[in-house]
N, CA and C atoms as an extended XYZ file, in Angstrom:
219
Properties=species:S:1:pos:R:3:atomname:S:1:resname:S:1:resid:I:1 pbc="F F F"
N        62.992      -78.903      243.384 N   MET     1
C        64.189      -78.214      242.978 CA  MET     1
C        64.584      -77.219      244.071 C   MET     1
N        65.801      -77.299      244.485 N   ILE     2
C        66.307      -76.401      245.509 CA  ILE     2
C        67.301      -75.447      244.864 C   ILE     2
N        67.022      -74.171      245.030 N   ASN     3
C        67.900      -73.146      244.488 CA  ASN     3
C        68.398      -72.306      245.655 C   ASN     3
N        69.661      -72.486      246.012 N   LEU     4
C        70.220      -71.750      247.136 CA  LEU     4
C        70.975      -70.529      246.640 C   LEU     4
N        70.521      -69.377      247.049 N   ASN     5
C        71.210      -68.131      246.728 CA  ASN     5
C        71.984      -67.678      247.944 C   ASN     5
N        73.060      -66.977      247.712 N   GLN     6
C        73.883      -66.508      248.810 CA  GLN     6
C        73.949      -64.986      248.809 C   GLN     6
N        74.004      -64.446      249.999 N   ILE     7
C        74.224      -63.026      250.180 CA  ILE     7
C        75.614      -62.893      250.791 C   ILE     7
N        76.500      -62.253      250.084 N   ILE     8
C        77.853      -62.068      250.576 CA  ILE     8
C        77.931      -60.714      251.274 C   ILE     8
N        78.331      -60.745      252.539 N   VAL     9
C        78.390      -59.537      253.359 CA  VAL     9
C        79.843      -59.080      253.440 C   VAL     9
N        80.081      -57.833      253.049 N   ASP    10
C        81.425      -57.264      253.170 CA  ASP    10
C        81.713      -56.937      254.637 C   ASP    10
N        82.978      -56.783      254.949 N   ASP    11
C        83.365      -56.474      256.323 CA  ASP    11
C        82.848      -55.107      256.768 C   ASP    11
N        82.811      -54.155      255.856 N   ASN    12
C        82.387      -52.810      256.240 CA  ASN    12
C        80.911      -52.540      255.947 C   ASN    12
N        80.149      -53.560      255.544 N   GLU    13
C        78.724      -53.386      255.233 CA  GLU    13
C        77.892      -53.607      256.494 C   GLU    13
N        76.948      -52.727      256.770 N   PRO    14
C        76.086      -52.920      257.938 CA  PRO    14
C        75.219      -54.185      257.773 C   PRO    14
N        75.000      -54.859      258.884 N   LEU    15
C        74.217      -56.094      258.869 CA  LEU    15
C        72.778      -55.836      258.413 C   LEU    15
N        72.214      -54.697      258.794 N   GLU    16
C        70.841      -54.365      258.426 CA  GLU    16
C        70.684      -54.285      256.910 C   GLU    16
N        71.698      -53.734      256.252 N   LYS    17
C        71.655      -53.617      254.793 CA  LYS    17
C        71.698      -54.996      254.137 C   LYS    17
N        72.510      -55.883      254.689 N   ALA    18
C        72.604      -57.244      254.159 CA  ALA    18
C        71.290      -58.003      254.360 C   ALA    18
N        70.666      -57.810      255.519 N   ILE    19
C        69.378      -58.462      255.791 CA  ILE    19
C        68.327      -57.945      254.823 C   ILE    19
N        68.359      -56.653      254.548 N   LYS    20
C        67.406      -56.055      253.618 CA  LYS    20
C        67.583      -56.643      252.206 C   LYS    20
N        68.841      -56.809      251.793 N   ARG    21
C        69.117      -57.421      250.485 CA  ARG    21
C        68.611      -58.857      250.442 C   ARG    21
N        68.818      -59.582      251.562 N   PHE    22
C        68.355      -60.967      251.636 CA  PHE    22
C        66.835      -61.037      251.534 C   PHE    22
N        66.144      -60.180      252.266 N   LYS    23
C        64.677      -60.154      252.223 CA  LYS    23
C        64.169      -59.862      250.818 C   LYS    23
N        64.815      -58.897      250.147 N   ARG    24
C        64.427      -58.551      248.782 CA  ARG    24
C        64.608      -59.733      247.842 C   ARG    24
N        65.730      -60.442      247.994 N   LEU    25
C        66.009      -61.605      247.162 CA  LEU    25
C        64.974      -62.705      247.386 C   LEU    25
N        64.652      -62.970      248.658 N   VAL    26
C        63.677      -64.010      248.994 CA  VAL    26
C        62.300      -63.636      248.438 C   VAL    26
N        61.933      -62.375      248.553 N   GLU    27
C        60.641      -61.917      248.044 CA  GLU    27
C        60.588      -62.026      246.521 C   GLU    27
N        61.671      -61.648      245.864 N   LYS    28
C        61.733      -61.701      244.403 CA  LYS    28
C        61.618      -63.134      243.897 C   LYS    28
N        62.255      -64.062      244.601 N   GLU    29
C        62.232      -65.465      244.203 CA  GLU    29
C        60.895      -66.120      244.517 C   GLU    29
N        60.091      -65.526      245.405 N   GLY    30
C        58.789      -66.089      245.749 CA  GLY    30
C        58.885      -67.251      246.716 C   GLY    30
N        59.945      -67.305      247.489 N   ILE    31
C        60.163      -68.434      248.395 CA  ILE    31
C        59.114      -68.458      249.503 C   ILE    31
N        58.837      -67.317      250.107 N   ILE    32
C        57.859      -67.254      251.202 CA  ILE    32
C        56.468      -67.611      250.688 C   ILE    32
N        56.100      -67.068      249.532 N   ARG    33
C        54.789      -67.359      248.946 CA  ARG    33
C        54.644      -68.859      248.687 C   ARG    33
N        55.685      -69.461      248.139 N   GLU    34
C        55.673      -70.896      247.846 CA  GLU    34
C        55.582      -71.705      249.131 C   GLU    34
N        56.307      -71.297      250.162 N   TRP    35
C        56.281      -72.009      251.434 CA  TRP    35
C        54.885      -71.953      252.055 C   TRP    35
N        54.257      -70.779      252.021 N   LYS    36
C        52.919      -70.650      252.581 CA  LYS    36
C        51.918      -71.488      251.800 C   LYS    36
N        52.114      -71.567      250.479 N   LYS    37
C        51.210      -72.354      249.649 CA  LYS    37
C        51.327      -73.847      249.967 C   LYS    37
N        52.540      -74.302      250.279 N   ARG    38
C        52.777      -75.722      250.528 CA  ARG    38
C        52.766      -76.090      252.011 C   ARG    38
N        52.494      -75.133      252.869 N   GLU    39
C        52.542      -75.393      254.306 CA  GLU    39
C        51.538      -76.466      254.708 C   GLU    39
N        50.348      -76.434      254.130 N   PHE    40
C        49.311      -77.409      254.432 CA  PHE    40
C        48.860      -78.059      253.137 C   PHE    40
N        48.452      -79.313      253.247 N   PHE    41
C        47.968      -80.032      252.068 CA  PHE    41
C        46.644      -79.446      251.614 C   PHE    41
N        46.513      -79.279      250.325 N   GLU    42
C        45.274      -78.774      249.741 CA  GLU    42
C        44.777      -79.808      248.742 C   GLU    42
N        43.533      -80.221      248.906 N   LYS    43
C        42.985      -81.247      248.028 CA  LYS    43
C        42.977      -80.749      246.587 C   LYS    43
N        43.148      -81.650      245.639 N   PRO    44
C        43.130      -81.252      244.230 CA  PRO    44
C        41.848      -80.525      243.832 C   PRO    44
N        40.717      -80.927      244.400 N   SER    45
C        39.467      -80.246      244.071 CA  SER    45
C        39.479      -78.808      244.596 C   SER    45
N        40.090      -78.592      245.754 N   ALA    46
C        40.180      -77.243      246.308 CA  ALA    46
C        41.093      -76.371      245.453 C   ALA    46
N        42.167      -76.951      244.950 N   VAL    47
C        43.076      -76.219      244.067 CA  VAL    47
C        42.333      -75.818      242.797 C   VAL    47
N        41.588      -76.757      242.239 N   LYS    48
C        40.829      -76.497      241.012 CA  LYS    48
C        39.801      -75.385      241.243 C   LYS    48
N        39.076      -75.457      242.365 N   ASN    49
C        38.077      -74.430      242.683 CA  ASN    49
C        38.715      -73.061      242.863 C   ASN    49
N        39.859      -73.013      243.558 N   ARG    50
C        40.545      -71.740      243.792 CA  ARG    50
C        40.998      -71.112      242.481 C   ARG    50
N        41.555      -71.928      241.593 N   LYS    51
C        42.010      -71.419      240.308 CA  LYS    51
C        40.832      -70.945      239.450 C   LYS    51
N        39.729      -71.685      239.494 N   GLN    52
C        38.550      -71.297      238.720 CA  GLN    52
C        37.983      -69.970      239.213 C   GLN    52
N        37.919      -69.801      240.541 N   LYS    53
C        37.412      -68.548      241.102 CA  LYS    53
C        38.330      -67.377      240.749 C   LYS    53
N        39.634      -67.615      240.756 N   ALA    54
C        40.583      -66.555      240.397 CA  ALA    54
C        40.402      -66.161      238.940 C   ALA    54
N        40.169      -67.130      238.075 N   LEU    55
C        39.953      -66.842      236.661 CA  LEU    55
C        38.680      -66.023      236.462 C   LEU    55
N        37.615      -66.385      237.174 N   VAL    56
C        36.355      -65.641      237.069 CA  VAL    56
C        36.555      -64.203      237.537 C   VAL    56
N        37.260      -64.019      238.673 N   ARG    57
C        37.529      -62.666      239.171 CA  ARG    57
C        38.326      -61.852      238.161 C   ARG    57
N        39.312      -62.497      237.543 N   LYS    58
C        40.152      -61.808      236.562 CA  LYS    58
C        39.325      -61.378      235.351 C   LYS    58
N        38.454      -62.263      234.875 N   LEU    59
C        37.616      -61.934      233.720 CA  LEU    59
C        36.616      -60.831      234.053 C   LEU    59
N        36.028      -60.879      235.252 N   LEU    60
C        35.090      -59.831      235.661 CA  LEU    60
C        35.792      -58.483      235.740 C   LEU    60
N        36.996      -58.477      236.288 N   LYS    61
C        37.755      -57.235      236.400 CA  LYS    61
C        38.092      -56.686      235.019 C   LYS    61
N        38.428      -57.581      234.108 N   LYS    62
C        38.784      -57.161      232.754 CA  LYS    62
C        37.579      -56.568      232.022 C   LYS    62
N        36.416      -57.198      232.139 N   THR    63
C        35.227      -56.707      231.445 CA  THR    63
C        34.669      -55.453      232.119 C   THR    63
N        34.842      -55.361      233.433 N   ARG    64
C        34.329      -54.198      234.157 CA  ARG    64
C        35.066      -52.929      233.749 C   ARG    64
N        36.328      -53.044      233.401 N   GLY    65
C        37.127      -51.890      233.027 CA  GLY    65
C        36.793      -51.346      231.660 C   GLY    65
N        36.056      -52.092      230.827 N   LYS    66
C        35.751      -51.651      229.466 CA  LYS    66
C        34.474      -50.839      229.358 C   LYS    66
N        33.721      -50.703      230.458 N   GLY    67
C        32.445      -49.973      230.394 CA  GLY    67
C        32.634      -48.466      230.407 C   GLY    67
N        31.591      -47.737      229.993 N   GLY    68
C        31.628      -46.272      230.019 CA  GLY    68
C        32.379      -45.694      228.823 C   GLY    68
N        32.121      -44.404      228.541 N   LYS    69
C        32.757      -43.810      227.364 CA  LYS    69
C        34.195      -43.371      227.617 C   LYS    69
N        34.545      -43.142      228.914 N   ASP    70
C        35.915      -42.745      229.211 CA  ASP    70
C        36.710      -43.885      229.844 C   ASP    70
N        36.188      -45.116      229.793 N   GLY    71
C        36.903      -46.256      230.315 CA  GLY    71
C        36.698      -46.492      231.796 C   GLY    71
N        35.877      -45.658      232.434 N   LYS    72
C        35.590      -45.842      233.855 CA  LYS    72
C        34.287      -46.579      233.999 C   LYS    72
N        33.962      -46.935      235.223 N   TYR    73
C        32.724      -47.675      235.499 CA  TYR    73
C        31.589      -46.925      234.920 C   TYR    73
């Protein structure tokens, strides 16, 4: 799916401001992140391993935050 967004630049608007708006839009849409993810082929097993490790890290972080009487480590 291709979603093309446009940045309309007014005649009296500085180019730097328009570029900044464009960068913000691209970052918000996640285009760069998606491009980096798809830049090289990743085997399905590697994808599965990466997702599993991320889930384990997330669960460890969640359980680690519940220790102590004041919620700290």
